[in-house]
N, C-alpha and C positions, 0 to 999 in steps of 0.2 A: 721189708714188705709191710710190716705192721705200721711203720711210720708213714709209708706211702698211702696206705688205706686211710689212716687218720687224716692226712692232709686232703685226700680226695673227698672225704666226707665233709670236712670243714668247708672246702671250696663249693661243694654241692649245696649245702644248706645256706651258705652265704649268697650264692647265686639265686637260690629259690626264694630267699627272704629279702632280696635287694630292694623290692618295692615297698617294704614295710618301714615306716618311720614313726617316731613318737607322735602321739596326738596331743593337741592342746585342749581339746574338748571332746566329749563323747559324741559320735555321729548319730544322726537321727534316721531311723527307719520306722515307718508306721506300723502299728500293731496289726493292721490288715493291709498287706502289700499285694496289690493286684498284679504286679509283675512277677510275683512268686507263683501265681496260679497257672494252671493249664486248662483253659476253658473248652478245649476240644474233648475233654474227658467228661463223661456223665457222672456227677457226684453220687447218683443213686447206684452206680456200679463200683465206684472207688473214690470216696471222699478225699482220701489222702492224696492221690495222684492229682485230683482236681484242684486241691488247695495248694499242693507243694510241688507239682511237676515242674513249674517254671523255676522254683527255687533250686531244685536239684540240678537242673540244666545250667543255671547261671552260677552255681556255687559248687564247682568240683571239689573233691577232697584235696586239701593242700598236701604237699609232699611230706610234710612233717606231722601229719595227723593220721590216726587209725580210723577215726569216725569224724564226720563233720555235720553239724546241726545248727539250728538257730541259736541254741544256748552256747555252743562252741564258738560261733562267730561273735556273739556278744561278749563272751569271756575273753576272746582274743582282742577285741576292740578295747575292753577294759585294761587288759595287760599293756596295750600300746599307750593308753592314756597314763597308766601308772608308771610306765617306762619314762615318759616325759617328766613326771613329778619327781621320780627318783634320780633321774639324770640331773635335774636342777639341784636337788638336795645334795648330790655328790660333789658339787662345786662350791666349796666353802668360801672361795675368794669373792664370789659374786652373789652370795646369798647369806642373809642373816638367819642363822638356824637356831632353833631351840635345841635343848639337849636331846630330846627324842628325835627331832628331825636330823640331828647329827648322827644318831644311831642308824637311822634309815639310810642316810647318804653314805656313811662309811661302810655299812654292810654291803650295799649295792655296789659301791665302788670297788671294794675288795673282790667281790664275786666277778665283776666285769674285767678284772685285771687278768686276762687270759695268759698273757706273757709270763706273769709270776706263777700262775698255776702250772703251766707247762714246764717251767724251769724247776719247780719243786718236785715234780714227778711223784714218786712213792714216799718221799722223805717225811711228809706230815703224818703218815700212818706208821712210820717205823717204830716209835715208842710202844704202840700197842702190839705190833708184830713181835717186837723184842720181848715184851712181857709174856706173850704166848709161848715163844721159844724157850723162855726161862722156866716154864711150868715144870716142876719136878715131881709133883705128887697130886693126885686127884683131890686131896683135901684142900689144895690151894684154889680149886676151881670156883667155889662160891665168891671169893673176893675178886677173882678175875672177871667172872660174869657180871658182877655188880659194876665194875669199871666199864665194861663194854656197854652195858645197858645205859649207863649215864652218858657216855660220849656218843654212842650210836643211836640210842633211844629208838630201837625198833625190835620187832620180835624175831629177827633173823638169828639172834644168839639164843636159840632153843625155846625161849618163852618170854613173855612180857609180864613185868611186875609193875602195877600202877594202882590207881584208886578208882572207885566207882560207887554208885548208889547201891545200898543194900536192897536186894529184891524183896526182903521181908519188911523193911522199914525204910521207905524212900526218903525220909528226912535225914538219914545218916549216911556218911561216906565211910566205906571200909576198903581194905586192901583187896586187890584183884590179881589173880594169877591166870594168865591166858596162854593158849598154845601158840607155838611159832616154829621156827627152824626150817621152814620149807623154802627152797629157792624157786620152785615152779609155782605159778599163781593159782593152779587148780589141783586140788588133791588127787583127783582121778587121773590126771596125766601121769602120775607115778604108777597107777594100778591097772589102767585099761590096756588091752592088747590089740586095739585097732591100729591100722597103719599110721594114722596121724599121730597118735600118742607115742608109738614106738619111735617114729621119726623125730619128734620133738625131744624125747628122752635122749636119743643119740646126739642130737644137736646140743642139748644142755650139757651132757657129759663132755662133749668136745669143748664147749665154752669154759667149763670148769677147768679142764686140763690146760687150755691155753692161758687162762688167768693165773693158775698156779705156776706155770712155766714162766710167765712174764714176771712173777714175783720172786723167781730164783730157783725153782725146782728144775731138775733135768727133765728132758722129754719123757724118759721112761718113768721117772718118779711121778711126774704130773699125770700120766695116764693111769697109773696104779692108784694114785690118790683120788683122782676123779671118780674112779669106779667105787672107791670106798665111800666118798661123799654121797653118791647117788644111792648106794645101798643103805646107808644110815638114814637118809631122808625118806627113802621108800618105807622103811620101818616106822618112821614118825607119821608118814601119811596114812598108813594102815590104822593108826590109833587116833587119827584126827576126824572130827565130825565133818560131814558133807555140808555144802551150802544149804541144802534143804533142812538138814537136821539142826543147823544153827538158827533157823527161823523159829524153832520151838524154844521159848524162853525157859521152860521147865528143864530143858536139857542143859542150859547154861547156868541155872541157879543151883549152885552146890555150895552151901555154907559149911565150912570145915573149921575146926579149931586148928591152931598152929601145931598142936600135937598130932592131930589126924593127918595134916599135910605132911609132917615129918615122917609119920608111919608109912605114907604112900611112897616116900622117896628115901629109903635107907641109903646111906652113903653120901647124901647131899645135905650139908649143914645149913639149914635156913637161918639159924641165929648168926652164923658168920656172914652169910649173904646180906642179911638185914643190916648188920653192923657196918659192913663195907659200903652199903648203899646210903647209910645215914638215916635209916628209919628207926627212931628211938621210941616211938609210941608203942604202947601195949597193943597187941593184936588179938583180942579175945575171939575174933572170928574173921575169916577170909572167905572170899568167893573164888572158887577154883572152877573156871568155866568148863574145863574138860579134864576131869580126874583120871579118866582112862589114858589120856595122852600123857599126863604128868607121870603117872605110874610107869608107863612104857618107856618114857624118856629116861627115867631114873634107872630102870633095869638095863637099858642100852648103855648108860654111862658105866655101869658095873662091868658089862661084858666087853666093852671096847678098850683097847690098850691106849696108853697115854699118847703114843705117837699119832695114832689115828684121830684122837680127840684134838690134838694140836692142829692137825690138818683141817679138821672141821671148823675149828675156831678161826683159823687163818682164812679159810674160804668165806666164812660169814662176815668177817671184817672187810675183806676185799670186795665181795659182791655187794655189800651194803654201801660202800664208799666209792666204788669205781667211777660212778657218774660225776663225782666231784673232783676227780684227779685230772691228770694231763690228757691231751687229745687221744693218745693211744689207748689209754684205759677207757675213755669215753666211747671210742669207736668199738672196742671189744664188747663192752656192756650193751651198747645200742644194737650191735649186730645180732645179738640173741633176743633181748627183751623188746626191741623195737621192730626189727626186720622179721626175724623168724617167728616170733609169737604173734605179732599183730599185723605184719605185712606193711609196715611203714618204711618207705624207701629212704627218707632223709631225716636226720636228727634235728630237733628244734634249735633255733638260733639261741645263742648264749643269753641274750637279753631276756628272752622268754623264761628261760630256766632261772635266771637271777631274780626276776620279778616274782616268780612262783616261790622261790626260797624266802624272799622277804615276807611274802604273804604267809608262809608256813611258820616263820619264826618270830616275826614282829607284826603279826597280822592286824592287831587292833590299833597299833600305832599307825600303820599304813591306812587302816580303815578310817581313822580320824581325818586324814588328808582327803580321802575319797568322799566321805560324807559332807565335809565342810563345803566341797565344791559342787556336789551333785544331788543332794537330798534335802529338800526343803521341808519345813514343818507342815506346809499346806499339802504336800504329797503324802506325808505320813498320815495326816488326818483323813485324806480320801481313801487310803488303803484300809485304815482302821474301820471306817464306815462300811466298806465293802465286806470286811471280815465279820463285822457285827451282823450284817444282813445275812451272810452265809450261815453263821451260827444260829440265827433266828430261824432260818429255813430248816436246819437240821433239827431244832427243837420241835418244830411243827411236824416234821416227818416222823420223828420218833413217836410222838403222841398219836399219829394217825395209823401206825403200823397195825395190821390185823394179825400178825404172827407172833407178836411179843406181848407177854403178860404185863399187867400193871406193876408188879413188883420189879421186874427187870427194867421196865420203862423208867421207873423212879430212879434206879441206879444209873441208867444211861443219861438221864437228864442231869443228875448230880455230877457225873463225869464231865458232861458238856459244859455245864456252868462253871466248873472248876478249871477248865482248860484255859491256860494263859496264852495271850496273843502277843508275840514279840515282833515288832515291825522296825526295820531299818538298821538298828544298831543298839548296843547295850546301854543301859542307863549309866553304868559305871565302867569306865575304860580300864583295861589292864595296865598294871604298872610294870614297865620293863627296866627300871633303873638298876636292878641287880644284874642285868645281863650285860657283861662287858663286851663291847664291840670294838674291834681294831680295824683301821683302814688298810692295814697291810697283812692281814692274816685270815684269808678266806676260810680254810678248813678249820682253823682254830675258832673262828666265829661260829661256824656250823656246829662244832662239838660243844662249845660253851652254850649255844642256844638249845641244843638237845638236853644238856644237863640242867639248864635253867627251867625248862618246861617240865622235865621229869620230877625235879625237886618241888616244883609248884604243885604238881599232881599229888606227890607223896605227902606233902604238908597238909593235905585235906583229910587224910586218914584219921578217923576218930572225931571228926568235927561235924557240926550240922551242915546240911547241904546249902550251898549258895544258889538259890533258884533264879538269880538274875544273870547267871553265866550263860554265854552262848557257845555253841559248838561249831559255828561257822563265822568267818569274818564278814564285815559289811560289804566288801568288794567281791564276794562269792556269788556267782550266777547260779543259784540253787536255792532250795528251801527244804525244811525237814520238820518232822514231828518226833519228839522225844517221849517215849511211853512212860519212862520213870519220872520225868519232869511233868508230864502231861501238859506240854506246851507246843505251840506251833510257831515256827520261826521263819521270817521272811527278810533276808538281808537286803540292804539298799540296792545292790546291783541287780537283783532279780525284779525290781520294781521300776525299771527303766524301759523306754522303748527299745525294741518292738514288743516287749512283753507286757508292760503296762504303759498306756499311751494316753495322757491327759488331753492331747490335742484333738483326738478323734471322738466320735460318738462312743457311747458306753458299750455297745454290743461286743466289739472285738476284745476289749479289755476284760469284760466279764467272762467271755469264753476262754480267754487266755489266763490272765492272772486270777480271775474268779475261780476257774477250774483248778488252778494250782492251790489256792487257799482251801477250796473244798477237798482237794486230794489230801493235803496234809491233815486236815480235820478228820477225814474218814479213816486215816491211819490209826486214830485212837479207837476205832471200832472195826478194824479189819480182823482177819483171822488171828493175827499175832497181837496187835494192840488191844483188842477187846479183852485180853486176859489180864490187863492191868486195871486197877480201880481208879477212882477219882484222885486219890493221893499218890498214885504211881506205884502202888504195891502190886506184886504179882499175886493176885487174889481173885478167885472165881466169884463173880457177882451175878452170874446168869443162873436161871433155873435150868434144870436138865432139859425140859421140853423146849425152852427158848433156844438153848445152845444147839440142839438138833435142828430146829427150824432154820437157824442161821447157817449151819453147815450144809443143809440141803440147798439153800440159795447160793452159797459160795461155790458149791460143787458145780452148779450150772456155769459159772464163770470159768472155773478150772477146766471143765470139759470143752468149752468153746475155744479157749486159748490153746489148749493142748492139741488142737487140730491144725493150728497155723504152722506153716513151714518157714524156718529162718533162712536156710540155705541148703541147696541140694535136697536131701531127704531128712535133714535135721529139723525136728519139731521143737517148739517152745516147751521147756520144762515147766509146765503150768503149776506144779507144786512149789517151785522156786519163785515164780512170778505172781502167785496168787494175791499176796498183799498189795502189790502195786497195781494189779489189774482191778482189784476191788476198789482201790482208792481212785483210780482213773474214772471208773464208771460212777461211783457215788459222788465224787467231787464235781463232775460236770452236771449231774442231776441237781445238786445244791446250787451251783453257779447259775443255772438256767432259772431256777426259782427266784434267786436273789435278783437277777437282772429284770425279771418280770415285775418284781416288787419295785425296783428302781424306776422303771418306765411307766408305772401305773398312772393312767390319766393323761399320758403324753400322746401326741400325734406325731409319729415318726415317718420320715421319708426314706425312700429307696436311695441308695448311694452306690456308685460304681456298678450299676446294673444288678444290685443285690438287695433283697428285702432285709429289714432289720434282723429277722430270724436267721436268714442265711448268713448275714454278717457275724452273728454270734457263733455259728458252727464253723465258718471259715476261719474266724479269729482263733477258735479253739484248735482247729487242725494245724494252723500255722505255727503253733508254739513248738512243735516237734518235727518240722521239716528236717529231714536228715538222711544220710546214707553212710555206709560203712564198707571197709575193705573185707573181703571174704574171711581172712584169717581172724580179724577182730570179731566178725559176726559169730564165728564158731566159739571163740573164747568167751565172748559175751553171753552166749546161750548157756554156757556151762557154769558161769560164775556170777552173773549180774541178775538181781531180782527184778529188773525192768524188762518188759517185752520190747521188741524192736519198734521204732517209731510208727511204722505203718499200722501195726496192730493196736498200738496205744490210741490211735485215732479211730480207725475203722471198727475196731472191736468194741469201742464205747458207743459210737453213733448207731451201730446196727441194733443196739438194744433200746434206743430212744425213739418212741413213736413221733416225738416232736421234730426229730431230724427228717424223717420220711415226709411228714406234713410240710415242713419248710421248703423242701425241694420237689414236692408233688411226686414222690416216688411211687411206683406201682408194684403190686405183688409180683414176685418172681424175679425182681431185680436183686443183685447181690447184696445191696445194703439194706434190704428189707427182710425182717424176720416176721413170721406169724406171731401174733400177739402172745399166744400161749407158749411160744418158744423163747420169748425174750427173757433175759436174766434180770431179775429185780432183787435188790437187797434192801437198800434204804429208800 
């Protein structure tokens, strides 16, 4: 039955993806796509539907996706393009490859060898499972966890040990210990008593039992062990910070000495763990993001018998690696994490998953291939100019604020001036030469890649920060702000049509990419980012009065978004989404001002039946045309700090009088607020 299910899923996604082929070049879609609009809708009633109604109709959610959006579609087109690149590099007989290109081709070729993966079954994991079975004493646990962390490199094995910037001194890198060990993606799914949570817990427990039985346990043993796993993870969940709590950097900044960490965890030998992990540097200080979790985890270790701990470790290995095993394991894993949790009916085609793995483990090597073919110096200069304009707009707005004192303004201007702008790709590419890739060893490549990256991270401990490093690869369709680096980062892939479009007039690109640039910049001054200073230290640079004035204005945004319905009666958790909502609003305000500066003195014509101002707002709205499955929408509302697409658009525009003016909206229409009710921060 399991084998039949696996084959059925393979056949289903093969049929669903039959029309997808590798691309030889990235397709072009304009940054303002009139076919994506629904002009039967009044934008003064619903800008999102007006700008995106056609897109949603013409772009149904693919069978292998939980959510589909403009960004998702661009990312998929990028994957198809990179599929073609990697497929070519995987053919040594027809291509002259550099050593790095051979790594890319061999990794992808090994991943795509589905026949070998299916034939191997569980065998590639057997050495780890045997080592768990051989555990005779809890004192052996530190060395075992170190091995699991190196090969699996994820927080499923109870916690994560890595490196990060010191919250107190952002120029230095120190060791970090972070919470982990949960198989469910949302802490509260373990704790809530509503019907959905109880149902998902039952399905999760059944999934654990089936997996343990597949690995050799009897049906009775598997049921008993699954109950034990759920019980242990529930206790960990009780000690884990919620997503809202994790948005408070002061809750995550906990500098401890090694002696203090050891005192929190009697019975777990950190010296033995460090030795097995290969961390030889002195650790005068560590940052423990969740001390309460670590203390509770250590207590549970003491209370839990060795057999139950072995079951937990076995489950953590199986659950973290199942998607990389044979078709039966993949089907079991996808059945819960894809279907049950997110409502996705069909698993992604293997080529997609292999491209994503190359991106994850050889990302900057793959990035060099993407950039060389798709990102010109001229494009980089145009985006840098746009960014400079938006930073200048922010400087003017800070100076003009009537609620901020001169002292805080000076610190804000210092932070803005210190903010580093990274566009396209890193100045210095990562060296992967120490990562051994074999063309006939898929899971071995994956494990060696995990070890390579963790060792790279651990080697940073005790050293000065490398401010040139990126946290995303160039082919990633996304952007980010790093509060401790105080930098804004825009990978090459997010600067392609339909997001940034050099072929069209400036209005849509300023609404779209300009809004994104402004969004990331504002993150430096949102409710979380504002707590870091110009150097990236967690340090309060606000006067008490100015902080209260900011919080009053932020509360307006929180109250507005807290009224929006995600699905059924589920409302946005506006405490979770506040930072992103503030960035959306402030970012578009800055982008509009920068666009006006760009077109100063120009005489602009209407296009596609839209005025230049209308084109700015439609270009903005079309960046997040999207829709989602109900299961995903519920999970997203509990775990993701971003509001749903409709509210990221309408929630911003309703606060901007320039939008109402552009479309001649009248008082009383849904997209019109009274001026006194509009939320204004920056």
